[in-house]
C-alpha positions in Angstrom: -110.1 -286.1 40.8 -111.9 -283.9 43.4 -112.5 -280.2 43.0 -109.7 -279.4 45.5 -107.1 -281.2 43.3 -105.3 -279.1 40.7 -103.6 -280.2 37.5 -100.1 -278.8 37.1 -98.5 -278.3 33.8 -94.7 -277.9 33.3 -94.9 -275.8 30.2 -92.1 -273.8 28.7 -92.9 -270.3 27.5 -93.4 -269.7 23.8 -91.3 -266.8 22.5 -91.4 -265.1 19.2 -88.6 -263.0 17.9 -90.1 -260.4 15.5 -86.7 -259.0 14.7 -85.6 -262.4 13.3 -88.8 -262.8 11.3 -88.5 -259.2 10.0 -84.8 -259.8 9.1 -85.8 -262.7 6.9 -88.3 -260.5 5.1 -86.1 -257.4 4.9 -86.0 -257.4 1.1 -89.8 -256.8 1.2 -89.5 -253.9 3.6 -86.6 -252.3 1.7 -88.5 -252.6 -1.5 -91.6 -251.0 0.0 -89.5 -248.1 1.2 -88.1 -247.8 -2.4 -91.5 -247.9 -4.1 -91.4 -251.6 -5.0 -93.7 -254.4 -3.9 -92.4 -258.0 -3.7 -93.9 -261.4 -3.4 -91.9 -264.4 -2.4 -91.4 -267.4 -4.6 -90.1 -270.7 -3.3 -86.9 -271.7 -5.1 -87.7 -275.4 -4.5 -91.3 -275.9 -5.4 -92.3 -272.5 -7.0 -95.1 -271.5 -4.7 -95.7 -267.8 -4.7 -96.8 -266.0 -1.6 -98.2 -262.5 -0.7 -97.6 -261.3 1.8 -94.2 -262.8 1.4 -93.1 -265.6 3.6 -89.5 -266.6 4.6 -90.4 -270.3 4.9 -92.5 -272.0 2.2 -95.7 -273.4 3.6 -95.7 -276.3 1.1 -92.1 -277.7 1.3 -90.7 -275.7 4.2 -87.8 -274.4 2.1 -86.2 -271.2 3.6 -84.7 -269.6 0.6 -87.2 -267.5 -1.2 -86.7 -265.7 -4.5 -88.1 -262.1 -4.5 -90.6 -261.4 -7.4 -91.4 -257.8 -8.1 -95.2 -257.2 -8.4 -95.7 -254.8 -11.4 -98.9 -253.6 -10.0 -101.6 -254.6 -12.6 -104.5 -256.7 -11.5 -108.2 -257.3 -11.4 -110.6 -257.0 -8.5 -112.1 -260.3 -7.4 -114.0 -259.0 -4.4 -114.3 -255.9 -2.2 -116.1 -254.6 0.9 -116.6 -251.3 2.7 -115.5 -251.4 6.3 -118.1 -249.4 8.3 -117.4 -250.8 11.8 -113.7 -250.3 12.2 -111.3 -252.1 14.5 -110.1 -250.1 17.5 -106.8 -249.1 15.8 -108.8 -247.6 12.9 -111.6 -246.0 15.1 -110.6 -242.5 14.2 -110.5 -243.2 10.5 -113.4 -242.7 8.1 -115.1 -245.9 6.8 -112.8 -247.4 4.1 -112.9 -250.0 1.3 -110.6 -253.0 0.9 -110.3 -255.3 -2.1 -108.8 -258.6 -3.1 -107.2 -258.5 -6.5 -105.5 -261.1 -8.6 -102.3 -259.7 -9.9 -100.7 -260.3 -13.3 -98.0 -262.4 -11.5 -100.7 -264.8 -10.2 -100.8 -263.8 -6.5 -103.9 -262.4 -4.8 -103.4 -259.3 -2.7 -105.6 -257.7 -0.1 -105.3 -254.0 0.2 -107.2 -250.8 0.8 -108.4 -249.1 -2.3 -108.6 -245.3 -2.9 -111.5 -244.4 -5.1 -113.0 -241.0 -5.7 -116.2 -242.4 -7.2 -117.4 -245.6 -5.5 -119.9 -246.3 -8.3 -117.0 -247.3 -10.5 -115.9 -250.0 -8.1 -117.0 -253.5 -9.3 -115.7 -257.0 -9.6 -113.5 -257.3 -12.6 -112.3 -253.7 -12.5 -108.7 -253.1 -13.4 -106.5 -251.8 -10.6 -103.0 -250.6 -10.0 -101.1 -251.5 -6.8 -99.0 -248.5 -5.6 -96.8 -247.6 -2.7 -97.1 -244.4 -0.7 -95.5 -242.9 2.3 -97.5 -242.9 5.6 -96.8 -241.9 9.2 -95.6 -245.4 10.1 -93.5 -245.8 6.9 -94.4 -247.0 3.4 -97.6 -248.8 2.7 -99.3 -250.2 -0.4 -102.8 -249.7 -1.8 -104.9 -250.1 -4.9 -106.2 -247.4 -7.2 -108.6 -247.9 -10.1 -107.0 -247.8 -13.6 
């Protein structure tokens, strides 16, 4: 092939329907608005997921069961975000943590702590919901 020849592809556009994906997870969003946090559990193979998924990544079943997360967990790792993404550029540096919850799922969330010296791996946390400008969100607090 010479440099003047071009390869042509007959590709179909890929589309994503966020409304459909959101509808499948509406139980999660309704719960969050009502102060509850849900993980999904596959009714076929039992795989739990957080954030919740409409289609199981293991067996592809599309009928999740909704499991309420009580909110008790233990920090497995954390980091302070100093260089923030563009969408957070106006925010102060913040801390995020991964915690293993009593129900078995791991959750990544921001953590509100008045005294950073108390933050350590193994610390007990509580996962809570709160109202924000864009709707309800979840975050960790130390117990």
